Predicted model as a PDB file, atoms N, CA, C, CB and O in Angstrom, pLDDT in the B-factor column:
MODEL        1                                                                  
ATOM      1  N   MET A   1      74.660  93.951  52.093  1.00 69.00           N  
ATOM      2  CA  MET A   1      75.380  95.207  52.587  1.00 69.00           C  
ATOM      3  C   MET A   1      75.359  95.116  54.112  1.00 69.00           C  
ATOM      4  CB  MET A   1      74.657  96.616  52.067  1.00 69.00           C  
ATOM      5  O   MET A   1      76.394  95.197  54.774  1.00 69.00           O  
ATOM      6  N   THR A   2      74.068  94.933  54.685  1.00 81.00           N  
ATOM      7  CA  THR A   2      73.930  94.948  56.060  1.00 81.00           C  
ATOM      8  C   THR A   2      74.547  93.768  56.761  1.00 81.00           C  
ATOM      9  CB  THR A   2      72.567  95.043  56.373  1.00 81.00           C  
ATOM     10  O   THR A   2      75.027  93.975  57.875  1.00 81.00           O  
ATOM     11  N   GLN A   3      74.598  92.526  56.237  1.00 82.00           N  
ATOM     12  CA  GLN A   3      75.268  91.327  56.684  1.00 82.00           C  
ATOM     13  C   GLN A   3      76.564  91.735  56.643  1.00 82.00           C  
ATOM     14  CB  GLN A   3      75.024  90.071  55.895  1.00 82.00           C  
ATOM     15  O   GLN A   3      77.144  91.613  57.722  1.00 82.00           O  
ATOM     16  N   GLN A   4      77.369  92.292  55.522  1.00 82.00           N  
ATOM     17  CA  GLN A   4      78.698  92.443  55.765  1.00 82.00           C  
ATOM     18  C   GLN A   4      79.120  93.374  56.692  1.00 82.00           C  
ATOM     19  CB  GLN A   4      79.275  92.683  54.717  1.00 82.00           C  
ATOM     20  O   GLN A   4      80.230  93.178  57.186  1.00 82.00           O  
ATOM     21  N   ILE A   5      78.480  94.358  57.047  1.00 80.00           N  
ATOM     22  CA  ILE A   5      78.756  95.173  58.231  1.00 80.00           C  
ATOM     23  C   ILE A   5      78.779  94.473  59.628  1.00 80.00           C  
ATOM     24  CB  ILE A   5      77.755  96.223  58.272  1.00 80.00           C  
ATOM     25  O   ILE A   5      79.639  94.638  60.494  1.00 80.00           O  
ATOM     26  N   LYS A   6      77.665  93.651  59.696  1.00 77.00           N  
ATOM     27  CA  LYS A   6      77.719  92.906  61.026  1.00 77.00           C  
ATOM     28  C   LYS A   6      78.895  92.069  61.156  1.00 77.00           C  
ATOM     29  CB  LYS A   6      76.520  92.028  61.228  1.00 77.00           C  
ATOM     30  O   LYS A   6      79.591  92.001  62.168  1.00 77.00           O  
ATOM     31  N   ILE A   7      79.085  91.407  60.028  1.00 81.00           N  
ATOM     32  CA  ILE A   7      80.304  90.329  60.154  1.00 81.00           C  
ATOM     33  C   ILE A   7      81.586  91.066  60.345  1.00 81.00           C  
ATOM     34  CB  ILE A   7      80.478  89.360  58.794  1.00 81.00           C  
ATOM     35  O   ILE A   7      82.374  90.692  61.214  1.00 81.00           O  
ATOM     36  N   LEU A   8      81.853  92.147  59.541  1.00 81.00           N  
ATOM     37  CA  LEU A   8      83.030  92.900  59.830  1.00 81.00           C  
ATOM     38  C   LEU A   8      83.050  93.527  61.313  1.00 81.00           C  
ATOM     39  CB  LEU A   8      83.143  94.003  58.770  1.00 81.00           C  
ATOM     40  O   LEU A   8      84.103  93.461  61.947  1.00 81.00           O  
ATOM     41  N   THR A   9      81.988  94.095  61.847  1.00 83.00           N  
ATOM     42  CA  THR A   9      81.806  94.608  63.361  1.00 83.00           C  
ATOM     43  C   THR A   9      82.392  93.460  64.154  1.00 83.00           C  
ATOM     44  CB  THR A   9      80.134  94.920  63.847  1.00 83.00           C  
ATOM     45  O   THR A   9      83.512  93.584  64.651  1.00 83.00           O  
ATOM     46  N   LEU A  10      81.630  92.254  64.308  1.00 81.00           N  
ATOM     47  CA  LEU A  10      81.779  91.119  64.814  1.00 81.00           C  
ATOM     48  C   LEU A  10      83.442  90.710  64.906  1.00 81.00           C  
ATOM     49  CB  LEU A  10      80.906  90.213  63.987  1.00 81.00           C  
ATOM     50  O   LEU A  10      84.119  90.586  65.927  1.00 81.00           O  
ATOM     51  N   THR A  11      83.849  90.550  63.507  1.00 83.00           N  
ATOM     52  CA  THR A  11      85.183  90.337  63.355  1.00 83.00           C  
ATOM     53  C   THR A  11      86.235  91.339  64.265  1.00 83.00           C  
ATOM     54  CB  THR A  11      85.396  90.474  61.868  1.00 83.00           C  
ATOM     55  O   THR A  11      87.160  90.961  64.984  1.00 83.00           O  
ATOM     56  N   THR A  12      85.858  92.519  64.037  1.00 82.00           N  
ATOM     57  CA  THR A  12      86.643  93.433  64.544  1.00 82.00           C  
ATOM     58  C   THR A  12      86.683  93.623  65.840  1.00 82.00           C  
ATOM     59  CB  THR A  12      86.434  94.431  64.066  1.00 82.00           C  
ATOM     60  O   THR A  12      87.694  94.132  66.323  1.00 82.00           O  
ATOM     61  N   PHE A  13      85.415  93.194  66.798  1.00 76.00           N  
ATOM     62  CA  PHE A  13      85.364  93.176  68.078  1.00 76.00           C  
ATOM     63  C   PHE A  13      86.228  92.118  68.649  1.00 76.00           C  
ATOM     64  CB  PHE A  13      84.084  93.076  68.455  1.00 76.00           C  
ATOM     65  O   PHE A  13      86.987  92.297  69.602  1.00 76.00           O  
ATOM     66  N   VAL A  14      86.042  90.818  67.903  1.00 78.00           N  
ATOM     67  CA  VAL A  14      86.798  89.646  68.310  1.00 78.00           C  
ATOM     68  C   VAL A  14      88.282  90.032  68.252  1.00 78.00           C  
ATOM     69  CB  VAL A  14      86.478  88.396  67.390  1.00 78.00           C  
ATOM     70  O   VAL A  14      88.996  89.751  69.214  1.00 78.00           O  
ATOM     71  N   LEU A  15      88.683  90.530  67.400  1.00 77.00           N  
ATOM     72  CA  LEU A  15      90.177  90.811  67.291  1.00 77.00           C  
ATOM     73  C   LEU A  15      90.826  91.807  68.263  1.00 77.00           C  
ATOM     74  CB  LEU A  15      90.452  91.319  65.942  1.00 77.00           C  
ATOM     75  O   LEU A  15      91.964  91.712  68.723  1.00 77.00           O  
ATOM     76  N   ILE A  16      89.990  92.712  68.489  1.00 79.00           N  
ATOM     77  CA  ILE A  16      90.259  93.615  69.719  1.00 79.00           C  
ATOM     78  C   ILE A  16      90.338  93.176  71.138  1.00 79.00           C  
ATOM     79  CB  ILE A  16      89.307  94.532  69.761  1.00 79.00           C  
ATOM     80  O   ILE A  16      90.980  93.695  72.050  1.00 79.00           O  
ATOM     81  N   THR A  17      89.473  91.991  71.165  1.00 76.00           N  
ATOM     82  CA  THR A  17      89.346  91.423  72.654  1.00 76.00           C  
ATOM     83  C   THR A  17      90.541  90.416  72.732  1.00 76.00           C  
ATOM     84  CB  THR A  17      87.780  90.602  72.988  1.00 76.00           C  
ATOM     85  O   THR A  17      91.013  90.075  73.816  1.00 76.00           O  
ATOM     86  N   LEU A  18      91.005  89.958  71.537  1.00 73.00           N  
ATOM     87  CA  LEU A  18      92.098  88.885  71.637  1.00 73.00           C  
ATOM     88  C   LEU A  18      93.275  89.666  71.588  1.00 73.00           C  
ATOM     89  CB  LEU A  18      92.097  87.753  70.485  1.00 73.00           C  
ATOM     90  O   LEU A  18      94.310  89.046  71.833  1.00 73.00           O  
ATOM     91  N   ALA A  19      93.381  90.907  71.328  1.00 70.00           N  
ATOM     92  CA  ALA A  19      94.586  91.795  71.345  1.00 70.00           C  
ATOM     93  C   ALA A  19      94.802  92.193  72.694  1.00 70.00           C  
ATOM     94  CB  ALA A  19      94.459  93.029  70.458  1.00 70.00           C  
ATOM     95  O   ALA A  19      95.922  92.229  73.203  1.00 70.00           O  
ATOM     96  N   MET A  20      93.634  92.524  73.342  1.00 70.00           N  
ATOM     97  CA  MET A  20      93.703  93.192  74.837  1.00 70.00           C  
ATOM     98  C   MET A  20      93.904  91.984  75.748  1.00 70.00           C  
ATOM     99  CB  MET A  20      92.226  94.087  75.321  1.00 70.00           C  
ATOM    100  O   MET A  20      94.535  92.186  76.785  1.00 70.00           O  
ATOM    101  N   ALA A  21      93.536  90.986  75.545  1.00 69.00           N  
ATOM    102  CA  ALA A  21      93.789  89.775  76.395  1.00 69.00           C  
ATOM    103  C   ALA A  21      95.308  89.265  76.286  1.00 69.00           C  
ATOM    104  CB  ALA A  21      92.781  88.595  75.938  1.00 69.00           C  
ATOM    105  O   ALA A  21      95.847  88.732  77.257  1.00 69.00           O  
ATOM    106  N   SER A  22      95.873  89.420  75.255  1.00 68.00           N  
ATOM    107  CA  SER A  22      97.331  88.955  74.913  1.00 68.00           C  
ATOM    108  C   SER A  22      98.416  89.941  75.521  1.00 68.00           C  
ATOM    109  CB  SER A  22      97.542  88.891  73.257  1.00 68.00           C  
ATOM    110  O   SER A  22      99.555  89.668  75.899  1.00 68.00           O  
ATOM    111  N   CYS A  23      97.729  91.211  75.513  1.00 71.00           N  
ATOM    112  CA  CYS A  23      98.713  92.251  76.256  1.00 71.00           C  
ATOM    113  C   CYS A  23      98.481  92.449  77.776  1.00 71.00           C  
ATOM    114  CB  CYS A  23      98.563  93.706  75.601  1.00 71.00           C  
ATOM    115  O   CYS A  23      98.994  93.385  78.389  1.00 71.00           O  
ATOM    116  N   LYS A  24      97.618  91.449  78.396  1.00 76.00           N  
ATOM    117  CA  LYS A  24      97.393  91.698  79.939  1.00 76.00           C  
ATOM    118  C   LYS A  24      98.701  91.502  80.762  1.00 76.00           C  
ATOM    119  CB  LYS A  24      96.262  90.663  80.535  1.00 76.00           C  
ATOM    120  O   LYS A  24      99.563  90.632  80.633  1.00 76.00           O  
ATOM    121  N   LYS A  25      98.615  92.642  81.731  1.00 81.00           N  
ATOM    122  CA  LYS A  25     100.109  92.772  82.407  1.00 81.00           C  
ATOM    123  C   LYS A  25      99.750  92.175  83.827  1.00 81.00           C  
ATOM    124  CB  LYS A  25     100.810  94.547  82.517  1.00 81.00           C  
ATOM    125  O   LYS A  25      98.580  92.257  84.200  1.00 81.00           O  
ATOM    126  N   TYR A  26     100.648  91.610  84.595  1.00 85.00           N  
ATOM    127  CA  TYR A  26     100.544  91.295  86.020  1.00 85.00           C  
ATOM    128  C   TYR A  26     101.632  91.663  86.720  1.00 85.00           C  
ATOM    129  CB  TYR A  26     100.329  89.972  86.275  1.00 85.00           C  
ATOM    130  O   TYR A  26     102.776  91.675  86.265  1.00 85.00           O  
ATOM    131  N   THR A  27     101.203  92.067  88.195  1.00 89.00           N  
ATOM    132  CA  THR A  27     102.350  92.725  88.975  1.00 89.00           C  
ATOM    133  C   THR A  27     103.154  91.505  89.591  1.00 89.00           C  
ATOM    134  CB  THR A  27     101.776  93.803  90.208  1.00 89.00           C  
ATOM    135  O   THR A  27     102.613  90.473  89.988  1.00 89.00           O  
ATOM    136  N   CYS A  28     104.447  91.743  89.618  1.00 91.00           N  
ATOM    137  CA  CYS A  28     105.432  90.830  90.109  1.00 91.00           C  
ATOM    138  C   CYS A  28     105.840  91.649  91.416  1.00 91.00           C  
ATOM    139  CB  CYS A  28     106.701  90.502  88.993  1.00 91.00           C  
ATOM    140  O   CYS A  28     106.333  92.777  91.446  1.00 91.00           O  
ATOM    141  N   GLU A  29     105.509  90.797  92.518  1.00 92.00           N  
ATOM    142  CA  GLU A  29     106.390  91.550  93.725  1.00 92.00           C  
ATOM    143  C   GLU A  29     107.340  90.537  94.293  1.00 92.00           C  
ATOM    144  CB  GLU A  29     105.415  92.149  95.041  1.00 92.00           C  
ATOM    145  O   GLU A  29     107.100  89.365  94.581  1.00 92.00           O  
ATOM    146  N   CYS A  30     108.643  91.311  94.418  1.00 93.00           N  
ATOM    147  CA  CYS A  30     109.662  90.575  94.970  1.00 93.00           C  
ATOM    148  C   CYS A  30     110.096  91.055  96.487  1.00 93.00           C  
ATOM    149  CB  CYS A  30     110.812  90.658  93.993  1.00 93.00           C  
ATOM    150  O   CYS A  30     110.159  92.253  96.763  1.00 93.00           O  
ATOM    151  N   THR A  31     110.349  90.162  97.317  1.00 93.00           N  
ATOM    152  CA  THR A  31     110.663  90.426  98.792  1.00 93.00           C  
ATOM    153  C   THR A  31     112.099  90.102  98.954  1.00 93.00           C  
ATOM    154  CB  THR A  31     109.762  89.547  99.824  1.00 93.00           C  
ATOM    155  O   THR A  31     112.399  89.090  98.320  1.00 93.00           O  
ATOM    156  N   ALA A  32     113.151  90.679  99.647  1.00 93.00           N  
ATOM    157  CA  ALA A  32     114.311  90.304 100.043  1.00 93.00           C  
ATOM    158  C   ALA A  32     114.121  89.806 101.600  1.00 93.00           C  
ATOM    159  CB  ALA A  32     115.299  91.458  99.804  1.00 93.00           C  
ATOM    160  O   ALA A  32     113.339  90.330 102.393  1.00 93.00           O  
ATOM    161  N   TYR A  33     114.989  88.690 101.887  1.00 92.00           N  
ATOM    162  CA  TYR A  33     115.039  88.090 103.197  1.00 92.00           C  
ATOM    163  C   TYR A  33     116.443  87.946 103.863  1.00 92.00           C  
ATOM    164  CB  TYR A  33     114.431  86.774 103.094  1.00 92.00           C  
ATOM    165  O   TYR A  33     117.390  88.213 103.124  1.00 92.00           O  
ATOM    166  N   ASN A  34     116.671  87.639 104.895  1.00 91.00           N  
ATOM    167  CA  ASN A  34     117.834  87.218 105.301  1.00 91.00           C  
ATOM    168  C   ASN A  34     117.220  86.132 106.374  1.00 91.00           C  
ATOM    169  CB  ASN A  34     118.834  88.439 105.839  1.00 91.00           C  
ATOM    170  O   ASN A  34     116.191  86.247 107.040  1.00 91.00           O  
ATOM    171  N   LEU A  35     118.257  84.930 106.339  1.00 89.00           N  
ATOM    172  CA  LEU A  35     118.038  83.604 107.101  1.00 89.00           C  
ATOM    173  C   LEU A  35     118.143  83.990 108.579  1.00 89.00           C  
ATOM    174  CB  LEU A  35     119.171  82.406 106.704  1.00 89.00           C  
ATOM    175  O   LEU A  35     117.522  83.351 109.429  1.00 89.00           O  
ATOM    176  N   ASN A  36     119.080  85.239 108.956  1.00 86.00           N  
ATOM    177  CA  ASN A  36     119.344  85.618 110.218  1.00 86.00           C  
ATOM    178  C   ASN A  36     118.310  86.324 110.855  1.00 86.00           C  
ATOM    179  CB  ASN A  36     120.431  86.309 110.253  1.00 86.00           C  
ATOM    180  O   ASN A  36     118.262  86.249 112.083  1.00 86.00           O  
ATOM    181  N   THR A  37     117.398  87.055 110.205  1.00 83.00           N  
ATOM    182  CA  THR A  37     116.680  87.868 110.783  1.00 83.00           C  
ATOM    183  C   THR A  37     115.169  87.434 110.460  1.00 83.00           C  
ATOM    184  CB  THR A  37     117.096  89.207 110.388  1.00 83.00           C  
ATOM    185  O   THR A  37     115.127  86.758 109.432  1.00 83.00           O  
ATOM    186  N   PRO A  38     114.021  87.621 111.009  1.00 77.00           N  
ATOM    187  CA  PRO A  38     112.853  87.082 111.048  1.00 77.00           C  
ATOM    188  C   PRO A  38     112.061  87.836 109.941  1.00 77.00           C  
ATOM    189  CB  PRO A  38     112.286  87.140 112.432  1.00 77.00           C  
ATOM    190  O   PRO A  38     111.307  87.314 109.119  1.00 77.00           O  
ATOM    191  N   GLU A  39     112.370  89.174 110.066  1.00 80.00           N  
ATOM    192  CA  GLU A  39     111.474  90.099 109.156  1.00 80.00           C  
ATOM    193  C   GLU A  39     111.926  90.311 107.637  1.00 80.00           C  
ATOM    194  CB  GLU A  39     111.426  91.542 109.815  1.00 80.00           C  
ATOM    195  O   GLU A  39     113.119  90.259 107.339  1.00 80.00           O  
ATOM    196  N   SER A  40     111.111  90.509 106.862  1.00 77.00           N  
ATOM    197  CA  SER A  40     111.646  91.053 105.453  1.00 77.00           C  
ATOM    198  C   SER A  40     112.264  92.125 105.201  1.00 77.00           C  
ATOM    199  CB  SER A  40     110.815  91.211 104.650  1.00 77.00           C  
ATOM    200  O   SER A  40     112.072  93.155 105.848  1.00 77.00           O  
ATOM    201  N   GLY A  41     113.160  92.024 104.144  1.00 81.00           N  
ATOM    202  CA  GLY A  41     113.947  93.149 103.963  1.00 81.00           C  
ATOM    203  C   GLY A  41     113.179  94.275 103.255  1.00 81.00           C  
ATOM    204  O   GLY A  41     112.468  95.089 103.844  1.00 81.00           O  
ATOM    205  N   GLY A  42     113.431  94.230 101.717  1.00 87.00           N  
ATOM    206  CA  GLY A  42     112.710  95.330 100.922  1.00 87.00           C  
ATOM    207  C   GLY A  42     111.822  94.785 100.075  1.00 87.00           C  
ATOM    208  O   GLY A  42     111.918  93.600  99.754  1.00 87.00           O  
ATOM    209  N   HIS A  43     110.808  95.615  99.593  1.00 88.00           N  
ATOM    210  CA  HIS A  43     109.903  95.173  98.504  1.00 88.00           C  
ATOM    211  C   HIS A  43     110.111  95.825  97.272  1.00 88.00           C  
ATOM    212  CB  HIS A  43     108.547  95.351  98.841  1.00 88.00           C  
ATOM    213  O   HIS A  43     110.556  96.972  97.244  1.00 88.00           O  
ATOM    214  N   SER A  44     109.795  95.123  96.131  1.00 90.00           N  
ATOM    215  CA  SER A  44     109.956  95.937  95.014  1.00 90.00           C  
ATOM    216  C   SER A  44     108.885  95.368  94.068  1.00 90.00           C  
ATOM    217  CB  SER A  44     111.447  95.921  94.437  1.00 90.00           C  
ATOM    218  O   SER A  44     108.747  94.144  94.068  1.00 90.00           O  
ATOM    219  N   ASN A  45     108.142  96.084  93.293  1.00 91.00           N  
ATOM    220  CA  ASN A  45     107.028  95.465  92.102  1.00 91.00           C  
ATOM    221  C   ASN A  45     107.410  95.938  90.941  1.00 91.00           C  
ATOM    222  CB  ASN A  45     105.443  95.877  92.222  1.00 91.00           C  
ATOM    223  O   ASN A  45     107.994  97.021  90.916  1.00 91.00           O  
ATOM    224  N   PHE A  46     107.186  95.299  89.877  1.00 88.00           N  
ATOM    225  CA  PHE A  46     107.155  95.558  88.476  1.00 88.00           C  
ATOM    226  C   PHE A  46     106.146  94.757  87.836  1.00 88.00           C  
ATOM    227  CB  PHE A  46     108.434  95.326  87.860  1.00 88.00           C  
ATOM    228  O   PHE A  46     105.686  93.709  88.289  1.00 88.00           O  
ATOM    229  N   THR A  47     105.789  95.387  86.616  1.00 85.00           N  
ATOM    230  CA  THR A  47     104.662  94.426  85.833  1.00 85.00           C  
ATOM    231  C   THR A  47     105.467  93.595  84.751  1.00 85.00           C  
ATOM    232  CB  THR A  47     103.360  95.408  84.976  1.00 85.00           C  
ATOM    233  O   THR A  47     106.587  93.902  84.343  1.00 85.00           O  
ATOM    234  N   VAL A  48     104.843  92.668  84.412  1.00 84.00           N  
ATOM    235  CA  VAL A  48     105.302  91.699  83.334  1.00 84.00           C  
ATOM    236  C   VAL A  48     104.278  91.594  82.569  1.00 84.00           C  
ATOM    237  CB  VAL A  48     105.751  90.358  83.741  1.00 84.00           C  
ATOM    238  O   VAL A  48     103.189  91.971  83.001  1.00 84.00           O  
ATOM    239  N   LYS A  49     104.390  91.074  81.301  1.00 79.00           N  
ATOM    240  CA  LYS A  49     103.269  90.699  80.499  1.00 79.00           C  
ATOM    241  C   LYS A  49     102.953  89.081  80.567  1.00 79.00           C  
ATOM    242  CB  LYS A  49     103.574  91.169  79.019  1.00 79.00           C  
ATOM    243  O   LYS A  49     103.744  88.209  80.928  1.00 79.00           O  
ATOM    244  N   LYS A  50     101.690  88.919  80.157  1.00 75.00           N  
ATOM    245  CA  LYS A  50     101.148  87.624  80.187  1.00 75.00           C  
ATOM    246  C   LYS A  50     102.068  86.344  79.985  1.00 75.00           C  
ATOM    247  CB  LYS A  50     100.168  87.628  79.214  1.00 75.00           C  
ATOM    248  O   LYS A  50     102.309  85.464  80.811  1.00 75.00           O  
ATOM    249  N   LYS A  51     102.504  86.460  78.727  1.00 74.00           N  
ATOM    250  CA  LYS A  51     103.457  85.576  78.118  1.00 74.00           C  
ATOM    251  C   LYS A  51     104.662  85.392  78.666  1.00 74.00           C  
ATOM    252  CB  LYS A  51     103.694  85.905  76.955  1.00 74.00           C  
ATOM    253  O   LYS A  51     105.190  84.283  78.582  1.00 74.00           O  
ATOM    254  N   ASP A  52     105.259  86.385  79.280  1.00 74.00           N  
ATOM    255  CA  ASP A  52     106.518  86.381  79.925  1.00 74.00           C  
ATOM    256  C   ASP A  52     106.751  86.256  81.558  1.00 74.00           C  
ATOM    257  CB  ASP A  52     107.066  87.556  79.499  1.00 74.00           C  
ATOM    258  O   ASP A  52     107.788  86.410  82.204  1.00 74.00           O  
ATOM    259  N   LYS A  53     105.399  85.920  81.998  1.00 77.00           N  
ATOM    260  CA  LYS A  53     105.197  86.214  83.608  1.00 77.00           C  
ATOM    261  C   LYS A  53     106.061  85.228  84.172  1.00 77.00           C  
ATOM    262  CB  LYS A  53     103.594  86.037  84.249  1.00 77.00           C  
ATOM    263  O   LYS A  53     106.818  85.647  85.048  1.00 77.00           O  
ATOM    264  N   ALA A  54     106.134  83.933  83.856  1.00 76.00           N  
ATOM    265  CA  ALA A  54     106.966  82.973  84.808  1.00 76.00           C  
ATOM    266  C   ALA A  54     108.508  83.054  84.518  1.00 76.00           C  
ATOM    267  CB  ALA A  54     106.488  81.388  84.605  1.00 76.00           C  
ATOM    268  O   ALA A  54     109.330  82.447  85.205  1.00 76.00           O  
ATOM    269  N   LYS A  55     108.824  83.818  83.491  1.00 80.00           N  
ATOM    270  CA  LYS A  55     110.587  83.828  82.937  1.00 80.00           C  
ATOM    271  C   LYS A  55     110.594  85.254  83.661  1.00 80.00           C  
ATOM    272  CB  LYS A  55     111.119  83.809  80.766  1.00 80.00           C  
ATOM    273  O   LYS A  55     111.668  85.519  84.202  1.00 80.00           O  
ATOM    274  N   MET A  56     109.656  86.154  83.762  1.00 82.00           N  
ATOM    275  CA  MET A  56     110.124  87.376  84.041  1.00 82.00           C  
ATOM    276  C   MET A  56     110.144  87.577  85.473  1.00 82.00           C  
ATOM    277  CB  MET A  56     109.393  88.349  83.384  1.00 82.00           C  
ATOM    278  O   MET A  56     110.914  88.412  85.947  1.00 82.00           O  
ATOM    279  N   CYS A  57     109.353  86.876  86.229  1.00 86.00           N  
ATOM    280  CA  CYS A  57     109.055  87.117  87.685  1.00 86.00           C  
ATOM    281  C   CYS A  57     109.587  85.940  88.377  1.00 86.00           C  
ATOM    282  CB  CYS A  57     107.501  87.319  88.009  1.00 86.00           C  
ATOM    283  O   CYS A  57     110.629  86.056  89.022  1.00 86.00           O  
ATOM    284  N   THR A  58     109.024  84.910  88.313  1.00 83.00           N  
ATOM    285  CA  THR A  58     109.553  83.796  89.402  1.00 83.00           C  
ATOM    286  C   THR A  58     111.035  83.280  89.174  1.00 83.00           C  
ATOM    287  CB  THR A  58     108.576  82.432  89.341  1.00 83.00           C  
ATOM    288  O   THR A  58     111.791  82.673  89.932  1.00 83.00           O  
ATOM    289  N   ASP A  59     111.196  83.730  87.859  1.00 86.00           N  
ATOM    290  CA  ASP A  59     112.955  83.247  87.743  1.00 86.00           C  
ATOM    291  C   ASP A  59     113.889  84.378  88.302  1.00 86.00           C  
ATOM    292  CB  ASP A  59     113.532  82.996  85.952  1.00 86.00           C  
ATOM    293  O   ASP A  59     115.092  84.314  88.049  1.00 86.00           O  
ATOM    294  N   LYS A  60     113.387  85.410  89.049  1.00 88.00           N  
ATOM    295  CA  LYS A  60     114.050  86.245  89.895  1.00 88.00           C  
ATOM    296  C   LYS A  60     114.405  85.905  91.080  1.00 88.00           C  
ATOM    297  CB  LYS A  60     113.491  87.186  90.038  1.00 88.00           C  
ATOM    298  O   LYS A  60     115.454  86.304  91.585  1.00 88.00           O  
ATOM    299  N   SER A  61     113.478  85.037  91.737  1.00 90.00           N  
ATOM    300  CA  SER A  61     113.796  84.287  93.203  1.00 90.00           C  
ATOM    301  C   SER A  61     115.351  83.742  93.055  1.00 90.00           C  
ATOM    302  CB  SER A  61     112.604  82.800  93.536  1.00 90.00           C  
ATOM    303  O   SER A  61     115.924  83.231  92.092  1.00 90.00           O  
ATOM    304  N   THR A  62     115.775  84.032  94.301  1.00 92.00           N  
ATOM    305  CA  THR A  62     117.162  83.529  94.296  1.00 92.00           C  
ATOM    306  C   THR A  62     117.289  82.871  95.597  1.00 92.00           C  
ATOM    307  CB  THR A  62     118.264  84.651  94.085  1.00 92.00           C  
ATOM    308  O   THR A  62     116.558  83.125  96.554  1.00 92.00           O  
ATOM    309  N   GLN A  63     118.451  81.828  95.601  1.00 93.00           N  
ATOM    310  CA  GLN A  63     118.777  81.077  96.829  1.00 93.00           C  
ATOM    311  C   GLN A  63     119.650  81.500  97.683  1.00 93.00           C  
ATOM    312  CB  GLN A  63     119.168  79.959  96.601  1.00 93.00           C  
ATOM    313  O   GLN A  63     120.632  82.081  97.220  1.00 93.00           O  
ATOM    314  N   PRO A  64     119.553  81.351  98.960  1.00 91.00           N  
ATOM    315  CA  PRO A  64     120.315  81.889  99.893  1.00 91.00           C  
ATOM    316  C   PRO A  64     122.040  81.946  99.609  1.00 91.00           C  
ATOM    317  CB  PRO A  64     119.934  81.099 101.092  1.00 91.00           C  
ATOM    318  O   PRO A  64     122.710  80.932  99.407  1.00 91.00           O  
ATOM    319  N   ASP A  65     122.506  83.119  99.635  1.00 92.00           N  
ATOM    320  CA  ASP A  65     123.905  83.347  99.389  1.00 92.00           C  
ATOM    321  C   ASP A  65     124.590  83.251 100.814  1.00 92.00           C  
ATOM    322  CB  ASP A  65     124.154  84.788  98.648  1.00 92.00           C  
ATOM    323  O   ASP A  65     124.062  82.883 101.863  1.00 92.00           O  
ATOM    324  N   ASN A  66     126.055  83.724 100.575  1.00 91.00           N  
ATOM    325  CA  ASN A  66     126.955  83.215 101.806  1.00 91.00           C  
ATOM    326  C   ASN A  66     126.680  84.150 103.150  1.00 91.00           C  
ATOM    327  CB  ASN A  66     128.685  83.324 101.371  1.00 91.00           C  
ATOM    328  O   ASN A  66     127.216  83.935 104.237  1.00 91.00           O  
ATOM    329  N   TYR A  67     125.845  85.110 102.907  1.00 89.00           N  
ATOM    330  CA  TYR A  67     125.607  85.979 103.979  1.00 89.00           C  
ATOM    331  C   TYR A  67     124.117  85.567 104.527  1.00 89.00           C  
ATOM    332  CB  TYR A  67     125.743  87.551 103.479  1.00 89.00           C  
ATOM    333  O   TYR A  67     123.728  85.959 105.627  1.00 89.00           O  
ATOM    334  N   GLY A  68     123.240  84.665 103.589  1.00 89.00           N  
ATOM    335  CA  GLY A  68     121.800  84.380 103.859  1.00 89.00           C  
ATOM    336  C   GLY A  68     120.947  85.334 103.423  1.00 89.00           C  
ATOM    337  O   GLY A  68     119.818  85.425 103.906  1.00 89.00           O  
ATOM    338  N   ASN A  69     121.388  86.153 102.461  1.00 92.00           N  
ATOM    339  CA  ASN A  69     120.462  86.938 101.994  1.00 92.00           C  
ATOM    340  C   ASN A  69     119.652  86.267 100.619  1.00 92.00           C  
ATOM    341  CB  ASN A  69     121.185  88.268 101.740  1.00 92.00           C  
ATOM    342  O   ASN A  69     120.326  85.721  99.746  1.00 92.00           O  
ATOM    343  N   TYR A  70     118.297  86.349 100.517  1.00 93.00           N  
ATOM    344  CA  TYR A  70     117.909  85.761  99.290  1.00 93.00           C  
ATOM    345  C   TYR A  70     116.472  86.562  98.986  1.00 93.00           C  
ATOM    346  CB  TYR A  70     117.789  84.036  99.430  1.00 93.00           C  
ATOM    347  O   TYR A  70     115.961  87.355  99.777  1.00 93.00           O  
ATOM    348  N   THR A  71     115.977  86.233  97.809  1.00 92.00           N  
ATOM    349  CA  THR A  71     114.903  86.721  97.308  1.00 92.00           C  
ATOM    350  C   THR A  71     113.825  86.079  96.713  1.00 92.00           C  
ATOM    351  CB  THR A  71     115.232  87.403  96.637  1.00 92.00           C  
ATOM    352  O   THR A  71     114.028  85.330  95.757  1.00 92.00           O  
ATOM    353  N   THR A  72     112.596  86.286  97.186  1.00 92.00           N  
ATOM    354  CA  THR A  72     111.435  85.526  96.568  1.00 92.00           C  
ATOM    355  C   THR A  72     110.515  86.432  95.685  1.00 92.00           C  
ATOM    356  CB  THR A  72     110.556  84.870  97.714  1.00 92.00           C  
ATOM    357  O   THR A  72     110.312  87.556  96.143  1.00 92.00           O  
ATOM    358  N   CYS A  73     109.996  86.156  94.631  1.00 92.00           N  
ATOM    359  CA  CYS A  73     109.232  86.700  93.665  1.00 92.00           C  
ATOM    360  C   CYS A  73     108.165  86.094  93.419  1.00 92.00           C  
ATOM    361  CB  CYS A  73     109.794  86.846  92.641  1.00 92.00           C  
ATOM    362  O   CYS A  73     108.255  84.912  93.084  1.00 92.00           O  
ATOM    363  N   VAL A  74     106.866  86.717  93.511  1.00 91.00           N  
ATOM    364  CA  VAL A  74     105.501  85.990  93.184  1.00 91.00           C  
ATOM    365  C   VAL A  74     104.683  87.075  92.446  1.00 91.00           C  
ATOM    366  CB  VAL A  74     104.648  85.422  94.609  1.00 91.00           C  
ATOM    367  O   VAL A  74     104.789  88.289  92.621  1.00 91.00           O  
ATOM    368  N   ILE A  75     103.837  86.431  91.577  1.00 87.00           N  
ATOM    369  CA  ILE A  75     102.972  86.820  90.928  1.00 87.00           C  
ATOM    370  C   ILE A  75     101.819  87.353  91.538  1.00 87.00           C  
ATOM    371  CB  ILE A  75     102.764  86.009  90.237  1.00 87.00           C  
ATOM    372  O   ILE A  75     101.146  86.509  92.130  1.00 87.00           O  
ATOM    373  N   LYS A  76     101.318  88.726  91.570  1.00 83.00           N  
ATOM    374  CA  LYS A  76     100.045  89.225  92.388  1.00 83.00           C  
ATOM    375  C   LYS A  76      99.128  89.546  91.448  1.00 83.00           C  
ATOM    376  CB  LYS A  76     100.244  90.469  93.332  1.00 83.00           C  
ATOM    377  O   LYS A  76      98.023  89.970  91.783  1.00 83.00           O  
TER     378      LYS A  76                                                      
ENDMDL                                                                          
END                                                                             
C-alpha cells in the first residue's frame, strides 16, 4: 500500500509539473517606429502562451507602409 501511495504521489507531481510548464506564458513587446523619426512611437505589451509565442508575437511585426510606419514585436 505504501509503495502505491509513493508511486501515485510521484506521478501526480510529474503531471502537475508538466501541466504548469506547458502553460508558461511569455511577454510580447511591440514597438511602433517611423522611418522619418529616430525615436520610437508607442509601446504595447501582451502575454502569449509558450506553444503560440512565435505565431502570436513575432508575426505581428510589420514592414514599413507608404508613410514609413512599421512595428517590431519581440518576446521578452
